N, C-alpha and C positions, 0 to 999 in steps of 0.2 A: 857311547850309548849305554854300554854295559855299566860303566861307572855311574852314570846318571841314574840308571835303574836301581843300582845297589843303594845309592843315596836315598832314592825315593822309598825303597823298601825299609831302610833304616828309619826314615821319618815316620813311616806307618806303624812301626813297632812301638807300641806303648802299652802301659798297664791300665786296665779298667779301674776306675775309682771304686772304693769299697762302699757299698750301699748300706747305710746304717740300719735299714729295715731288714737286711739279710744277715743271718747269723751262720757262720760256717759250722759244719758238722765235723768235730775233731775226732780223730782216731787215736788209739793208744800208741800205735807204732809210728806216729809222725815225729820226726826228729826236729829239734830246734834249729839245726843248721840248714834246713831246706830253705832255699830262697823264697821270697813272697810270691814270685811269679809262678813257680812250679807248685807252690802250695795251693793257690787259687785254681790252677789248672787241674789238679788232682782231686780236689774236694769240691763237690757241687754244693752251692749255697742252698740252705733250707730256710723257708720263710719263718719269721718270728711269730710266735703265738699272739694273736690279738686279744684284747681284753674280753671280747665276746666269747672266746673259746675257753676262758678260765672258769673254774667252778667257784661258787660262793657258798661257804658254810658258816652260818651264824654271823654273817656280815664280814667274814675274813676272806681275802682273795687267796686261793691256793694255786700255785704255779706248777704246771704239769711238767715242764722241761727243767730238769734238775742238773743238766750237764754244765751249763754256764750261767748260773744265777747272777754273777757280777756283770757280765756283758748284757744280759737281758735287762737288768735294772738300769744300766747306763742308757740303753736305747730308749727306754720309757721316759727317763728324765729329759733326754734330748728332744723327744716329741713334745713334751710339755713346754720346754724352753722355747721351741720354735714357733709357738702360737703367737700370732700378732695381736696387739691390742685392738686393731681395727676390726677384728672378728667378733668383738663383744656385742652383746645385745644391749637392751636398755639397762639391765642390771650390771653392776660392776663385778669383776672377777672376785670370788670369795675364796679365802684360803681353804686348802683341801682339808685341814684338820677340823674346821668347823662343820664340814659337810659329811664327815664320816658318821654313819648311823646304820643301825641294823633294822631290817624290815622283816615283818612277820604277818601272818594272817590276822586280820582285824578281829579284836576281841572286845572293843569298846572301852579301852583303857584311856578315857578322856579326862582332862582336868575339869573340875566342876567349880564354877565361880558363882558367888551369891550376887544377885541383881538387886541393888539397893538404891534405885533412882525412880523418880516419878516422871512419867511422860505426859505430854500435852501442854496446855497453856501454863505459863509460869504462875507461881503463887501470887506474884505482884502485878498480874496483868490488869487488875482493876485500876491500879495507879497509872498504867500506861495507856490503856484504851479509854476513850471518852465514855461518859455515861449514856449518851444518846448513840445507839448503835446504828450505823449507816455505812454504805460503801466508802464514803468520803472519810469518816472517822477512823475506820480500820486502816485505810491507806495512810492517813496522817499519823497513825501510831508508828509506822515505819519511817515515813518521810517527815521527820520531826522538824521543829523550828530551827534548831541549831544547824541542820543540814541546809535548810532553805536560806537562812541568813548568810551562811558561808558561801553558798552558791551565788547569791546576789552580790556579795562583796567581791568575790573573785571575778565575776562577770564585769562589774564596773571597773575594777582595777585593770583587767585585761583590755577593756575598751579604751581606757586612758593611755595605756602603752601603745595601742595601735594608732590612736589619733596623734600621739606625739611623734611617732615614726612616719606618719602620713601627712605632714604639714605641706608638702609640695604637691599634693594631689589637687585635682581640679575642684573648684568651689561647687560644682554641680554633683560631686561625688556623694553617694548615699552616706558615707561615713560622717560627713559634717552635719548630718541631721540627728546624730546620736544624742540622746539625753539619758541620764542615769536611770536605771530600772529600780524596782522595789519588789517586796515579797508578793503583793497582790498581783502585779503584772506578771511575775514569774509563774504563779499558779495558772494564770490564763494562758501563758505561753506553753506550759506543759499540757494544759487541756487541749490546745490546738494540736499538739504533737500526738496525743492519744486519739483525737478525732481523725487525724490523717491516717492512722492505722486502721480505723474502722471503715471509713469511707475512702475508697481508693480512687485516685485520679492520676492521669499520666505525669503531670509535673506539679510542683508546688504552686506555680503561678496560676494553674487551673482553678484552684480553690477561690481565687479572687477574680476570675474571669467573668466578664459580662456577656460572653457568648451564651446563647440559649442552650447550647449543648452541655456547658459546664456551669451554668449559673448556680451559685450557692448563696443562700441568704443567711447561713449560720455563722461562718467564720468572719465575713466582713463586718458584722455587727460587733465582734469582739475586739479585733485588732486589724490595722491596715497591713497590706502586704509588705510595704517597706519596713515597717516597724518589726514585723515578724522576722523578716530576713536579716535585719540588723541584730536582733536578739540571738538568732541562730548563729550568726557570724561571731558574736562576742561571748557566747555561752562558754563558761570556763569553771574549773573546779579546784585549781591550785595555782599558787604563785610561781611564775616562771623564774623569778629572781631567787627563790629559795629552793631551787632544784638541786638535790644531792648529785654529786658527780657519778656518772655511770648508771643512774637510776632510769630505767626505760619506762617505768610505770608512774612517774611522778605526776602526770597529767590526770590520772584517773584513780590512783591508789587511795588518796584521802577520802574520796566519795565512797569507795568500796569498803574501806575500814569502818566508816560510820554506819553504813548499811548492815555490814556483818554483825556489828555490835548490837543493833536493834533486832536482827533476826534471832540472835542467840538469847536475848533478854526476854523476848515475848514467848517463845516456844521451846520445849525440851523434847528431843527425839526419844523414841521408845527403845525397846531392848534391841531391835535390829534396825540398821540403817545401811544405806548404799552409798558408794563412792564411784563416780564415773566422770568422764570428760564430755563437755559440750563444745561447740564451735560457733563463733559469731562470724558470719560471712564477711570477708574483706578481700578485694582483688587488687588493691593498690600495692605500692612499695612499702614494706614494713618489715623490720627485723623480727618482730614477734609472729609474723605470719607462719602458719603451719599447714601441712598437707596431710589430710586424713582421708584416704580413698573410700573408707567404709561409710563416711557421713554423707548426708544429703548435700550439704555445702562443703565441698572438699578443701577449699582454701579459706583461711580466716584465722582469728585469734582463738587459741584453745583455752578453755576454762576447766578447772577441776572443781567439782561440786559434791557436797555432802547433802543428801536428801533423805527425808524421812519417808515412812510408808505411805503417806497421803499426798506426796508430791511437794511437801514443804521443803524449801531450800534453807539449810541451816548455816552453811559456810561456803564461800567461794574463794578460789585462788586463781589468779591469772598466771599462765605459764609464760615466762619471759626468758627461757633458756636455762641451761644448767648453771647453778650458782658456783662461784669460784671457791667459796669457803665451805663447800658441801662436805658432809661426813663420808665415811667409807661405805656406808650403805648405798643401795641403788636409788636412782631417781624415783621410781614408782613407790618404793618403800617409804622414802622421805615424804612423798605427797600424802600417802595414807596417814602416816603418823602426825604430820603437821595439821591436816584438816581435822582430825579427830582427837587432838591432844586433850581437849577439855572433857571428852567423853570416855577416855580410857580409865582403867582401874576401877570399873564399875560393873563388870560382868556382862557387858553388851556384846553384840555380834556384828561384825562388819562383813558386807557382801560387796564383791568387786569382780571385774572380768579378768581375762588372762593377761592384760597389760600390767596389772599390779601383782598378780599372784606369784608367789615363789615360796620355797621352803624357808628362806631367810625371813620374809615378812611374817610368816606364820609363827616362827620362833620369837620374833620381836613382840608380836601382839600377845602371845601366851605369857611372856614375861610381864606384860602390863595388864593381866587378868582380862583379856579380851579374846573372843573366839573369831575365827575367820572362815568364810566360805567363798569359793570362787572357782571359775574355770581356770585351766592351767595349760601353759604352752609346753610342748613336748621337749623343747630344747633348754628348759630351765635347769640350772645347775643343781644337782642333788636329787633329781627325780630317780625313783627306783627303776632300774633297767628291765626288771621282770615284768612290771606293769606296761612299760612302753612296748615291749616285744610280744606281749600276749595277743594272740589272734582270737577274736570273739565273733560269735554269731549274733544275729539280731536279738535284742532284748537281754543279752547276757551282760553281766557285770563282774569285774575282777578288781581287787584292790589289795594294798598292803598298808600296814600301820607301823610306825616306829615307836620307840620307847616313850616319846612325849605325847603320844596319842594323836599325832598328825596322820591322817589317812589320805593316800593318793589312790584314786580309783579310775578305772576306765569303763565306760558304759557305751554300748553300741546300739544306736537306733537306726537312722538312715546313714550315719557315719559315726566314727569314734568320737566320744566326748571325754576329755580328761578333766577330772575334778580334784580339788584339794579342800579338805575340811578338818577342822580341829574339834568338831563335836559330832561327827557322823561316822558310821561304818558303811559297809556295802549293803546295809539293810534296804529292802525294797517294800513298796506298798502298792496296793491294787488301785488302779485308776480306771474308772468307768468311761468307756467310749460308747458311741452310738451302737456299734455292732459287736463289740467285744470288751473284755477286761484285760488290761495289760499291766505289767509290773514295771515300776520306775523307781530308781533310787530315791530315798528320802532326801538326800543332799541336793539333788537336782530340783526337786519340788520346792524346797525351801529357798533355793537360789532364785528360781523363776518368780516366786511370790515377792521376794524382797527387791529384786532387780527392777521391778516395774515402777518403783518410785521415781527414779531419774527420768524414765520415759514419760511419766505423767507430767512432771515438771516441764520438760522440753515441749511436750505437746500443747499444754495450756499456754505456754509463753509464745508459741508459734502462731496462735490465733490472733489475727489483726495486728501483726507487728508493724511498727512505724519506721523500720529501717529502710533507708534509701541509699542508692549507690554513691551519691555525691557527697556524703557526709565524711568528715574526718574520723579516723579510727577511734579516738577516745570518746567522741560524741556518739558513735555507734554503740560503744560499750556502755555509756551512760544511759542511752535509751533502752538498751537491753536490761540493764540493772533496775531501772526505775519502772518502766512500763512492761517489762517481762517478768523478772524474778520477784521484785517487790510487789507488783500488782497481783501475781499468782499467790504469794504468801498472804497478802491481805484478803484475797478472795477465800482462801482456805480458812483463815481465822473467822471471817464473817459467817461462813456456812456452819462453823462449829457453834457459834453463839446465837445466830438468828433462828427464829421459828420457821421461817420460810426461806429455803435455799434459793440462790440465784445461779444461773449459768454464767460462765465466764464472759460471754458476750453481753448479757444483760448487766452484769456487774460493771463492765467497761462503760456501757452507755450511761448508767447512773452516775458513775464517777466523773465522766466528762461534763455532765450537766452541773455537778457540784463545783468542779474546778473553775469553769468559766463563769459561774454565778457569783464569783468574788467581786464582780464589777458593781454589785448593788451598793456597796458602801465605799467604793473607790473609783468613781467614774472619771477621775482625773487621768486614769490610765488611757482612756479613749480620747484624750485631748487632741490628738493629731487629726482625726477625721472631721469633727465639727468645726475646728478652727479653719481648716482648709476650705470647707464649704462656705463658711461665713465670709472669709476673705474673698472668695471668688464671686460672692453675691454683691459685696459692697464696691468692688473694683472691677469694672467691665473692660475686657480686652477687646478693643475695637480696631477697625481698619478704615482708613480714610478713602473716600470715594474720589474718582477722577484718575487722571493720568499718573502713572507711577513716578514719572520723571519729576512732576511738580509736588507730589505728596510725600515722597520719601525723605526721611531725615535720619541723622545719626542716632543709633541706639544709646540712650542715656546711661544705661547700666554698663554696656561695654566700654563707653567712652570714659566713664569714671575710673575704670580699672587701669587706664593708660595715662601717660603723662600728657597733659593738655598742650596742644601745639600742632604744628603742621604735620609732624611725623605721625601723630595719633590718627589723623584723618585718613591716612593711607592704610591703617590696620583695622579700623572700626567699620562694620558694615552699616549700610543704610536700610531702613525698614519703613514700611507704610503703616505699621500697627502702632497703637498708642493706648494709654490708659485714660479713659474718659472721665474718671472720678478723681484723679490726682490733680494737684494744682498745676496750671499751665499745660495740661494734657501732654506730658512728655512721651516721646516715642520710645518703645521698648521692643526688643525681640521676645519671642515666647519664653526662652530660658530665663532671661533677666526678669521678665514680668512675674513668672512663678516664684523665682527665688526671692524677689523683693516683697511680694505680698503674702508669702507663706511663713515669714519670720514671726 
């Protein structure tokens, strides 16, 4: 028993591992020959000084503990090396050399850029916009003929592919009634989609229902239900055979590229513009689907938008995940630079929220003669620690400025607000309230005024949206681009040129009337309804009187599909209905009668 106890005691005797965050306090009389166990027993560990306990003088870190500078430096390097890549935020890790900067009290040492651009409608808008100003003409300036022709071509091409793959489907399938579409019918189809956004009904079929509760006399005069559903099924914007490998956006990107080109040719943003993200709701399975809890629709496809001060959308980019060949800069910085590439180097100012803001982005834009204003996250790399640690009372502001004129400030209202600006200091202005006058930083006032442009665009596009849950993702994006963004841009241009402005709802109503009015010179589009009615009038579907045993005969349509003989008689049904206008009054079932006389 004693031997066993001794063995257990020996097993329990072990040395505690050295904690790299603990630095031993060395005495001058410590001998090198003292074993490590007695050394750690005789010398109590002392915690290493943290970065917060060090003093900063003119941007240089001063180390207070001078006993073991080599050990202390090693510990700091180990801490940096132990940081995992998984702890990164949206911005990539930036080398420490690029982030070393000195901060001082703001003195307004900003870089000044000359603004040498003209804002508003482009100089050649007369060549783009028709001479007769109307809601339809402004809309057609964005949705040009080349877009419409390509849309019709890709729709017919996709329908051919579907029909080729569906040869084995039943002859009663709706697919076999497909006929190629054209530009006039496509405009009517889009007019119905816009109408569906204005007049809400529970289902698509309700717009063609004969029930008194849903009876609608507008849409059935334009297009039959089957034809609309066929067009919606075949609506396409790019060739599936020419899809680049790994391109997730090939179904919608060609349409977006053509629309972006027209957005940028017709209108030029002013000196200040805003960049932010929007989301198109989508609940299905999709690699592009994002989750943004702050948005009204939390799940969907994320869009990055560049908007002007009046709600005009100048550029759109769909977020499809991080690009493999992306540069060393962060994802938000790449988004800002790519969206505004054609507007840089002209003395403009970009406004964005804390998702994009960083010291890295501010430096990039300053090198491109562009200012930046935005809210800032406290965990961004390079933020001055003095500003983050400052405790403020309500209405107080504190900030620091670096040698490039970038100011990081904190202002407290109901909570702390962190801002970054390349053209502001901590200067405040008086704001009149109903009961008092308060002081607010000029940077926050300019930010709020410019940031509203993206809100105006989203708000106008949300009125009378035609999005439905059953649509495929790229068709949802197309509806949003055409009847959301494009329509809002056309409405903005119309109100700038027209003597009498229209509300967005009135503008939609006038546009719908013009779109569906294209049937005046193209009534062949409505060939499906009158032909069916004429066929039903000339051929009467009748039923023979008397006993069913004596009046029933084999259906001629079903019989012709089978091989004539004894075996076919066992597979073909007998019916007592017939066509009273055809020769010899052949018997038909209802399905064969409709299929034969609707051709």
